[in-house]
ZANU-584689 format. One record per atom (N, C-alpha, C): x, y, z. Coordinates in steps of 0.02 Angstrom, whole numbers, plus 50000, padded with zeros to 5 digits. Last residue first. Example, Ala and Ser with C-alpha at 12.3 -4.5 7.8 and 13.67 -1.06 7.14 Angstrom:
ZANU-584689
506424988850354 506844994750357 506455000250394 506604971650390 506154977550390 506604983550390 
This chain:
ZANU-584689
474794712048372 475174707548328 474764698548349 473684723748378 474124720348407 474534714248370 473254741848338 473224733348329 473884731948359 472774753248475 473234750448408 473234744848410 471754756148562 471594760448505 472294755548457 472324749948695 471864746148666 471674749848586 473874750148725 473374754748698 472914749948662 474774744148861 474464742648790 474004745948781 475084747148976 475624747548926 475334746148852 473984761449062 474254755049042 474734754848976 473994771949152 474344771749088 474494766349073 473444768249274 473124774849235 473384775749177 472784750749294 473284758649285 472994761049250 471884745849420 471924746849352 472384752649337 472014735349549 472414741049525 472244740249482 471574721649569 471324726649617 471534734349592 470734707949506 471184712449498 471094721049528 470224693049575 470074700749556 470664705649556 470604679549476 470594683349544 470244689649523 470624660749435 470334668549428 470404672049487 472224650649442 471314652949441 471354661049447 473824657149496 473114650349474 472594652549475 474624666349546 474474659649581 474154655349568 474584674549450 475134671349450 474924664849483 472604677549403 473314680049438 473724673049421 471844683449271 472024677149281 472714677149337 470514696649291 471064692449256 471364687149289 469294709349291 469494701049310 470154698949270 469194721549281 469514719249345 469594712549350 468734728649169 469334728549187 469684725249246 467434729349168 467634724349145 468534721649141 467124739049255 466924733449280 467344728049230 467424749849167 467874749949208 467604741749236 466244747749068 467154748649044 467324746749104 464954752149114 465424744949112 466014743449102 464534765248990 464654762349038 464634753249050 465914770648867 465404767548882 465294764948959 466984784748883 466894777748878 466184774348907 467434798048774 467094795648819 466774788148826 468944804748753 468584799348714 468144798148783 469834818948688 469614814848757 469104808948723 471394821748624 470664820848636 470604818448695 472764826948667 472584826348580 471624825648589 473544839748758 473084834148742 472734833748682 475114841448810 474854844148767 474204837048746 476124846748955 475924839948899 475244842948845 476644854249048 476924852748979 476794846248933 476074856949153 476354851449172 476734850049101 474894866149087 475364868249141 475834861249172 474214857649008 474724862048967 475164864749032 473334849449086 474104847349069 474514851849038 472414859849119 472824857049186 473484853949148 471804861648987 472354866549025 472714864549085 471404849748944 471764852448914 472254858448944 470414846649064 471224844049066 471404846548995 469474858949027 469814857849108 470684854049100 469064854548917 469354858748894 469744859248981 468464841248939 469154839848903 469514847448894 467564844249034 468174841749061 468644840049018 466714850848926 466854855649009 467474851549027 466304840248849 466664845448831 466884851148888 465564832948944 466274829948913 466614835848884 464994833449104 465084837849037 465764836749005 463994826149213 464544826049172 464614828349108 463164824549371 463334826149313 464134825049285 462884805649405 463264810949419 463354814949353 462604792149354 462044795549410 462434802549435 463554787749292 463134791449244 462654793949289 465214791249293 464574790249338 464134791549310 466324789649131 465894795149199 465274789749235 467464783849083 467034781949099 466544786449152 468834789948983 468474790249054 467854787749036 470414792448899 469664790448898 469494789148972 471544804948818 471134803348900 470624798248878 473074806048741 472314803948730 472024801948797 474224819948726 473804814148759 473344811848765 475644819548590 475104822748636 474814815648684 476174812448476 476544818048532 476224821348572 475284803048444 475524806948397 475954813048448 474864797948605 474624797448524 474804804348479 474994789548758 475274794748717 474964794148630 473384787948858 473944784648809 474274789848774 472684785349004 472874790148956 473394786948921 471034784249096 471614781349072 471954785849020 469914781049208 470084784949172 470874781649160 468394776149296 469094773349281 469264781049220 467264783349335 467354775549376 468094774249347 467264799849397 467514796049324 467634789849371 465894812149431 466374805649459 466574801249391 465724828549482 465704824049450 465934817549455 465644841949534 465254835149568 465264830149526 466704851249511 465774851049467 465294845949509 467694852249580 467254857949552 466594857349520 467954837249603 467894842249678 467614849849647 468254833849474 467734832149503 467424837649586 469474843149459 468814844449419 468254840449443 470354835749545 470104842649554 469484845849500 470444824149502 470144824849567 469974833649563 471214826049386 470274824049388 470074825049431 472384829049459 472034833349401 471394831449377 472734817549517 472714825849559 472144829949512 472984810049405 472274809449459 472074814049484 473894814649325 473364814049306 472764813849365 474934812049444 474874818149428 474164818949393 474854798049474 474594803249529 474324811249496 475554793949362 474784791949384 474654798249426 476724806049282 476474801449325 475744798549334 477434809049123 476714812349165 476584804249207 478624815949073 478674809849089 478174812449143 479094822748895 478624823648966 478624818249030 479394818348764 479934820048800 479674821048886 477924818248724 478414822548695 479124824348724 477564807148867 477244813648789 477764818348781 477844792448931 478084800048914 477684802248857 476784788749081 476904788848998 477314795948977 476684777549226 476864782549186 476714782549126 476824768349314 476244768449303 476394776249276 478094763549395 478014761749329 477244763449289 477644769449518 478154773349482 478144772549421 475954770149580 476434765949548 477074769249508 475654782649720 475644777149643 476154772849634 475684782949878 475384786549795 475204785249748 475574776950027 475694776249959 475364779449909 476264782450169 475654781550138 476014781550055 476944784150340 476984783050261 476264782050226 477394795650470 476814792950432 476974791450367 478464799550610 478284802050521 478034793750520 477834807250744 478294802250720 478114803350648 477104816250812 477824819350790 478264811750767 475714813150860 476494811450893 477024814250867 475214816250724 475244820950772 475534819550830 476474812950599 475924812250631 475964816950677 477134820650450 477434820550529 476574818150551 477284810850312 477124816050351 477314814250412 477904803850149 477974802950223 477604810750230 477494794149996 477684801650017 477524798550103 478054786249850 477754786449925 477734792349952 477834775749715 478054781849727 477564782049798 478544760849701 478054762849720 478284770449729 479694750649657 479434756449584 478754759649624 480514743949740 479874743049745 479534745449671 481944741449756 481734746749709 481044742749721 482954735349865 482644734649821 482144738849790 483914733849975 484114739849931 483634739149878 483704714749957 484004720749982 484094725149936 482784702649992 482784707749960 483154714449985 482444691750086 483194691950038 483004698349997 481634691750207 481474687050125 481814690050095 481964703050286 482104697450306 481934690150252 482114717850158 481874713550199 482094707750234 482404732750117 482704728850149 482354723950190 481664744849996 481724740450039 482104732550063 481284760849939 481844753549945 481884752749995 480194771249832 480294766249895 480784759649890 480294786949777 480344778649763 480484775249822 479364801349831 479934797549844 479784788849791 478934818749849 478684810849806 479444808849797 478574825449985 479044825949946 478944819249922 478004827550129 477634831050060 477974828549997 479434828050227 478624828750213 478444830250158 480814818250195 480464825050191 479834825350189 481924806550273 481284808050221 481014815150227 482724805050368 482934810750316 482344810750274 482364794750441 482494800650472 482444806050434 482384785150320 481864787750350 481884794250390 483744789450227 483284784350262 482944787850295 484044792650046 483844792550101 483354789350147 484674788949867 484074787649922 484214790150002 485054805349774 485294798349814 484604797449861 484304811449653 484404812949694 484734803649740 482864813249555 483524813649557 483674812149626 481254812949579 481684817249519 482374817649526 481024805249678 480604803349619 481154806749570 482304800149816 481844806549767 481704804749701 481944785949918 482484790449821 482014794949803 482294781250046 481814784650006 482224788249939 482124763650123 482494769750118 482124772550070 481864754450265 481664758850229 482144762550199 481764737450333 482384744450322 482084748350252 480714728750423 481014730850357 481454737450372 480384726050559 480504722150513 480664720250451 480104740650630 480374732650659 480624727450630 479404749350546 480304749350566 480604742750589 478044748750439 478444741950485 479354742550508 477684767350459 478064760350443 478384755750500 476144772650512 476644770550531 477104765050503 475104777550388 475034773750448 475894774050453 473724787850274 474464787050290 474384781750368 472544786350243 472994781650209 473634780350248 471074788850345 471704792550335 472154786950316 469854787150413 469904793450322 470594792650320 470314782750564 469844782650498 470154788050453 471874779550629 471334782850625 470924781150561 473204770650593 473024772250662 472404776850658 474104758250459 473644765450472 473254764750545 475634753650451 474974753450498 474524759150511 476504747250321 476274751550366 475764749250410 476994737550229 477434740950245 477234746950298 477114723050194 476914724250214 477014731250247 478024713050023 478014714850122 477234718750131 477694708749910 478574707749931 478564711250024 476514712349878 476884705849859 477514704749911 476144724649972 476404721449904 476414716449915 475484739850066 475854733850041 475974730949987 474644749650175 475014750150125 475524742950115 472984747050245 473714747450249 474034746250179 471764750150232 471854742050241 472614741150247 471014764150327 471454761650274 471774754850294 469234765250368 469884764950384 470334760450342 467814773450351 468274769150318 468904771250354 466274771650461 467014774250438 467594767950416 464424772850455 465074768850446 465644772250419 463394781650441 463744778550508 464384776050496 462504777750333 463174785350337 463534785250424 462944762450282 462544767850330 462844773350330 463364759650101 463414758950165 462874764050219 463304764049966 463044756749994 462864756550073 463984776249950 463034775449949 462754769049988 465214774849924 464904777349997 464214773549998 465774772049829 465464765649848 465084769549925 466534784349763 465974779649726 465444774949749 467574783549873 467004790849853 466324785949814 468024772549841 467714772249908 467224778249896 468714771649724 468064766649753 467804768849805 469944779649761 469134781949724 468594778849708 470944770749789 470514772149865 469924777249808 471674767049659 471294761849682 470854765549744 472484777749658 471964779849613 471344773349626 472994781649829 473134782449763 472564780949734 472084775149969 472644780649940 472844777249860 471214766250033 471194771650016 471514777749996 470874749250041 471294752750015 470844760950004 469754744750182 470144745850121 470474750450097 468774741450301 469454742050290 469554740150216 467464749150391 467504746950313 468324749250301 466044748850510 466744748750491 467024745150422 464884745350548 465074752150548 465754753550543 463334736050590 464024735350534 464104745450545 462464730450659 462914735150703 463644735850651 461484725750576 461404731050601 461814735550627 461414717050428 461994717750479 461964723850535 460254720750364 460594711950360 461024713050419 460064734450375 459574730450400 459984722650396 461214740250324 460774741950382 460304738050409 461404732450199 461824731650239 461514733850320 459694727050125 460274733050116 460784730950182 459214716450010 459574715250054 460034722950074 457444722549940 458404722149930 458474718749983 456104727649972 456514725349889 457144724749883 455924726550090 456384732850083 456474731849992 455034715250134 454694721250151 455304728250104 455604705250066 454934705050046 454634713450073 456934704950133 456764705950052 456064708150044 456474705150269 456764709850244 456904710750151 456004689750250 455574696950270 455914703550235 457104683350231 456554685050185 456134689750185 458084685050337 458154688650282 457634688750225 457024677950432 457344685550421 457544688450368 457184665350380 456574669050384 456694678250392 458614662450382 458334662550308 457604666450320 458634661550535 459044668450483 458734668350423 457824650850551 457614656050587 458154661950549 458324640450472 457704642350454 457684649350489 459884635050457 459694639550509 458954641850453 460894619850426 460064624050413 459934627350483 462314619450441 461844617650449 461404621250438 464124616850406 463594619350367 462974617350413 465174608050442 464894611850475 464394617050471 465424599050349 465174594450418 464924601650461 465334604950215 464464602550236 464724597850319 466664608150214 466244612750237 465604610750260 467154595050166 467254597850208 466794603750263 466284592650047 466264588450104 466534591750171 466914603449971 466244602549972 466124598350054 468174599049973 468104605949998 467454605650012 468204587349899 468384587549948 468344594349990 467934591849772 467354590849795 467474588749875 468064607149670 468444602849719 468004597949765 467264613649587 467664609449569 468014604349618 465564616849652 466274614349673 466634610349638 464234626749616 464674621949585 465374620749610 462974631449746 463554633449698 463914627649666 462174628049834 461724628149772 462294631149717 462254619649980 462634624149937 462394623149866 461254621150131 461454616150065 461834621150046 460314622650230 460984620850246 461314616650184 459204628850220 459044620650203 459694618850211 459154643650226 458684639350277 458794631750257 460394644150159 460434646850235 459794642350277 459764642550039 460454637150068 460444637950128 458864650550013 458794645150030 459364639150053 459564662450011 459184663150086 458924657050077 460344661949896 460744662849960 460164661050038 459194662549802 459604656949809 460114655849881 458644674649831 458384669849866 458654663249853 459754683149789 459454684949859 459134679549875 460624685949672 460204678749683 460234676849768 460634700949678 460394697449621 460274691149631 461134701949796 460524703549801 460144701949727 462434697549787 462134695649844 461164697549851 462964705649681 462754696749686 462314694049731 463104717749729 462734716549685 462504708149684 464054714349820 463474717049847 463104715449797 465244710249730 464944705249781 464084707949811 465284723249665 465294716149639 464904709649671 465814732249780 465074731849761 464814726049705 466824723849833 466234724749857 465874725049807 467674729349725 467584721249729 467144718849757 467734742449747 467244740249687 467234733649686 468664742649855 467994744949868 467534743049801 469914732949868 469634737649820 468684738049823 470114725449989 470564729149945 470344735249913 469224722650139 469334722350074 469904725850039 468174718550257 468984720550254 469024716750169 466814728350359 467124723950287 467884724650285 466024722850508 466524726850470 466664722350412 464934715250586 465114722750589 465704727950563 463844701750576 464514706850537 464414712450566 463184695750653 463324698950691 463894702950642 462164686350578 461884694550589 462504698750631 462554677050453 462814677450507 462524685550525 462414672850314 462034669250371 462174672850454 463044680950231 462204682450256 462024678750316 464294676950252 464214682650277 463464682750286 464144663850166 464234663950234 464324670150288 463664668950047 463324664550078 463444665250162 464724678450008 464034680350031 463684675750068 465784668849996 465884674750036 465214677250064 465194657849900 465524657449975 465454662150015 465264667549798 464554664149810 464724661649888 466654671749770 466084675649786 465524673449811 467204657249754 467254661549821 466854666949827 466454654049638 466584651349697 466634655149761 467064663749546 466314662549566 466234660249638 468564662449549 468334667149567 467434669449592 469014644449635 468714649849562 468144654949593 470704642249692 469964643549702 469614646649642 471794634949719 471644638549658 470714637049656 471744626349860 472014628049803 471574628949745 470954631750028 470724628949961 471224631849888 471104639850140 471634635950119 471504632350038 469794647550125 470624652150127 471104645950102 468844637450156 469014640450102 469694645650070 469424633750287 469454627550242 469454632250171 469094643050377 469794642050374 469904636350308 467514651350329 468054647350365 468754645150334 467144669150342 467334661350307 467864657950342 467324678850437 466584674650442 466664667050384 468504680450578 468334680350516 467714676750489 468594683350716 468334687150659 468154686350606 469564671650729 468834672050762 468504677450734 470684674350656 470384668050640 469424668650677 471424686250635 471254684550686 470564679750674 472554686250485 472144686350520 471764685550583 473474677550404 473644681250449 473294682750500 472564674350303 472614669050345 472974672150411 472224687750227 471914684350267 471824679350321 473654688350187 473294692850247 472754690250282 473614678750097 474104677450168 473844682550210 472664683950013 472514677950022 473084677150106 473314695449961 472824695249999 472564690850048 474394689549914 474644692949952 473804694549995 474414669449868 474124679149850 474334683249907 475714656149846 474764660249872 474784669349830 476164642849848 476284648149817 475444652149816 477164631249955 476614634249923 476664640049901 478304620649905 478314625349920 477644629249916 478684607149830 478174606549881 478054613249924 479464608449734 479994607649790 479454606749844 478954614349629 479164607249608 479354603749680 477644623549731 478124622849669 478434614749658 475844623349729 476404621649757 476954620949705 474434634749728 474904629249704 475304627449725 473974643549799 473614642449733 473814637449700 473284648649964 473744644049934 473364644149841 472254658150005 472794659150033 473294654549986 471134665249883 471474658449935 471934659449950 470664683049889 470784676949850 471024672249910 469524691750003 470264688749982 470064683149926 468534699350100 468534697650034 469334697750002 467554698150266 468174697450217 468164695150149 466674704750363 466614701450291 467214703650270 466894698950521 467374704750472 467044700350409 466134699150695 466324697650611 466554700450567 465614697450843 465814701050795 466174696950751 465384691250972 465014688850924 465094692350871 466194696651075 466464689251044 465824686950996 466814713151028 466564708451055 466254701951036 467954720450979 467974714951027 467424710251060 467224727350872 467714721750846 467884718050912 467004738750945 466314733650936 466704726650894 468064748950939 467854742851007 467264738050996 468754754550849 468244752850840 468074745550914 470074758950893 469654763450856 468954762350857 470504748350932 470794753650958 470104758750934 470374739050813 470004737550864 470204743550922 471314743350712 470544745250696 470174745250771 472414740650771 472294747150783 471404749450770 472484726350779 472444731150833 472134737350823 472424724550633 472184724450672 471854727450745 473754731750627 473214734950604 472704731850627 474544719950719 474514728250726 474014732250691 474554707950631 474144711850706 473984716550716 474924712250499 474234712850502 474114713550582 476234714350553 476014720350533 475274717250513 476434701450605 476524704450654 476054711950638 476514694550461 476014692450513 475964698550562 477764697650415 477064702250376 476514700250427 478604694150513 478604699950501 477924704850474 478464680450466 478164682550526 478044690350535 478854679650334 478174679350374 478124681550417 480084683350386 479814687050323 479344685950334 480494672750431 480574676450479 480124682550436 480314661550324 480054661250389 480014667150426 480494670550159 480784666950224 480514665350279 479774671450019 479644673250085 480094668050134 479824676749846 479954671749905 479734676349974 478714680449733 479064682049788 479254676949825 478544677349563 478574672249629 479004676349669 477714683749428 478314685749480 478234680849530 477094686149265 476924683649320 477824683249378 476724700349184 477294694149173 477274693749243 475964713449195 475614706349157 476084700449158 476654724249252 476794721149189 476194716449164 476044726049376 475624730649336 475934728749255 475784708249441 476044715949433 475914719849387 475424696649463 475594695249393 475864704149367 476244685849580 475904691049565 476034691749480 476334674349718 476354673849649 475934682649623 477364672249841 476794676249838 476924677449749 477964658249933 478024662349868 477384665449859 478794649650077 478024650950029 478414657849982 479974648450125 479454643450152 478584646050109 481414642950067 480884648050058 480244643450093 482854636550155 482434635650095 481804642050107 484074644150256 483664640150227 483394640750142 484374662250254 484574655150263 483904651750267 484134670550098 484094671550165 484134663650181 484664667649967 484524675249978 484434675950059 484994654649979 485354657849940 485134666749957 484864642450076 485304649850094 485524652150034 484154630049964 484344633250008 484864638050027 483064626049823 483644626449845 483814630849928 481944622049803 482144619649858 482754621449881 481494629249674 481344620949663 481934617049730 481234641049716 480604637249689 480754629749696 482674642449712 482214644649768 481514638149759 482824646349587 483124640549624 482624639349674 481824656749543 481984650749536 481964644949552 482754666449629 481734664349657 481644657449607 483764668749565 483734666449629 483144662049647 483224674349459 483474668549450 483484665049520 482774686349491 482254682849459 482514675349456 483354698149570 483314690249599 482914686949565 483704707749468 484284705849502 484114697049550 482234709149418 482754705449379 483434704549404 481944717749532 481644710749514 481994708349479 483384727749600 482464725249562 482494720049547 484264737949700 484134732149650 483314732549629 485814749149736 485184746949722 484894741649684 486824737849802 486954742549744 486134743949753 488034734549935 487574732149919 487134738749859 489264740749999 489414734449971 488764732549931 488894754150056 489424751750010 489404745949974 487834749950151 487784753750084 488164753950023 488424742950234 488044739650202 487974743750124 489294754850288 489474746850260 489044743150221 488354762450345 488664764750268 488974759250254 487714754750467 487314754550394 487584757850335 489234744450499 488614749850505 488264749950446 489704731550498 489684732850543 489274739250551 490124718350375 489644725150389 489594726350452 490854706950351 491234714250367 490864718450386 489944697450314 490344696650368 490604702850402 489284702150196 489114702550246 489414703450302 489884702250041 490334702750119 490054706750175 489214698049919 489224705449951 489514707950033 489284685849924 489544690949872 489664697149898 488754681250064 489634681050039 489674684349986 487304685450041 487874688050098 488494686950075 487074677249935 487074684149920 487524686649987 487244664050010 487644665249941 487594673249936 487344665150188 486954664650123 487264668450070 487874670550293 488254663550265 487704662650196 487154683450337 488034684250315 488184677350273 485744685750367 485914682650287 486644682350275 485894690250497 485634683950479 485804681450412 486564701050457 486994696850511 486574690850495 485674707850385 486274708350370 486524702050414 484634709650496 484724705950429 485244705150388 485284717450596 485234710750606 484844707550547 485414730350530 486004724650545 485834719550561 484194733950515 484694731750451 485164728850479 483794734450648 483444729850623 483784728250549 484664745550694 484714739250723 484354732650678 484124756450604 484904754050607 485014746050640 482674757850651 483024755050587 483634752650575 482874759850788 482654753150771 482654750750693 483544772150780 483784767550816 483464759850801 482474780050717 482974777950663 483344771850715 481234776750780 481324773650732 482064775550695 480774780150941 481434779250915 481514774750831 479584780950910 479774787350949 480594787050925 479134768750858 479014773750796 479374780250834 478954759850986 479464760050925 479514765450884 477934766951036 478714767951062 479114766751030 476834764150949 476964770250950 477784770650984 476854747850972 477124751650904 477334758850916 476364749551111 477154745951082 477484746751021 475234752551116 475664756251138 476464755351110 474504742251006 474524750051005 475124753851025 474744729751083 475124732451044 475224741051005 473944727351184 474584729751194 475004732351163 473014719051141 472854728951174 473424731151188 473524708351096 473294710351042 473074721051079 475014705251200 474184703751179 474214710251122 476844701751137 476204706651165 475644703751143 477734694351088 477514692151122 476914697651171 477914700150938 477554692750947 477484691951020 478454713150999 477704712650964 477474704650964 479834706451033 479234710851075 478514711351044 480134702450912 480134699250958 479644701951022 480434713050834 480094710350812 479714705150881 481324720350932 480764724950926 480254719450885 482344712250926 482104711450999 481494716250985 483194700250814 482754706850831 482284706650874 484154690750792 484234693550868 483574700450893 484134675250714 483834683150724 483684683850792 
């Protein structure tokens, strides 16, 4: 690898990263060309590189002529070989890790990572942290901590002993360890039970008054953890007071390791018990007086939970997008609060943009602001012109550089009487109704029914909602898109929360972060 842009980031200190990031964005077209050619040079002696003539690639055009658009099916067999320890298949050497995901289809995929691919992801995490610190200097204080919600970094190992983890656990593992409230042992623990992870997350954060920020994917996850904090407040306070763990450990080695550093803290326990007695609950502004930042996803349908959860936080709190990424990579670096757009990771991934409604893929410099594209990526981890089946948009940032944001999964769509309706189209219609009426829908989903669309939704019971008015609004809005509404079904309270828990590909229970707008399975239809 001779990627001078990636190396420059690795050599830079945290305060130097924002300026370096912007300098690379200013010459993004050049950086993209050189990064692509370096990826090709790095992989020329691999099975994939030999099969596609990488040794003869001299230009971007040479690469595009030799490599067609790909998707996961093109890599599934190679990924299985890599799990068994095969070398020089998609990238030099053997896989350093796998990211397990069930995706939106429910079928497990194990995405391979190369050593360089892991470095790229790590640098994106560092850049995101640097941008948060630039916007929120309170993170620089030595006593500041971040309340992080993630899955464990490692779920299991393959037959060749290669670790399999989760994307959120990997991100947490690449974060500044000084900032994290959770001990590294918790993130390293394999097959962490969701209930245990939640309990330990609350316990360790309650014990530290210096928590200034929250980092999680979906705000609805934090809402569940926040509820747990108050439902079992006395149990948490007692554990802090006595230096004990009242949760059940499936792995006794983990308990023993944690007990070495977990000490009684009667002073902190007394403070929490006083707050609980005075206020009747543990509120964020009381438990953590300097809390001022939330890092989470704010784009796509998952970003809607931000609006639902704002009341939990003090009014001073700002929301900073956690960054667009997937198991296959981390793609952008947000740079300002309340904005999902971020600088694309041009230093480690080659981006192409395929118009959603037809046309050839174009490079970043030709992507037009406001247009819906499917994203294609080429990475150091052996994905070449890989269609991740995400819908994205670009825009021009204030400094004239291009910024990138996730919109929806391209696979999250439904065909109704010959018309393709995408998740973001229904989401935008729902949000127009909410702006007009003050209502809020905790979850909504659509299903094809007799050549029309059936829409189901759970309204927030604490906000005004007129089912008949919403149905009429939907009927009119969908008609403009050429889709007929069959009927609207109001779902009972609690439906959304029941959709969050599933079993992840890496093993163990995990919090699902994206609930599809158009599920593949219709609950109203009988299954075999």
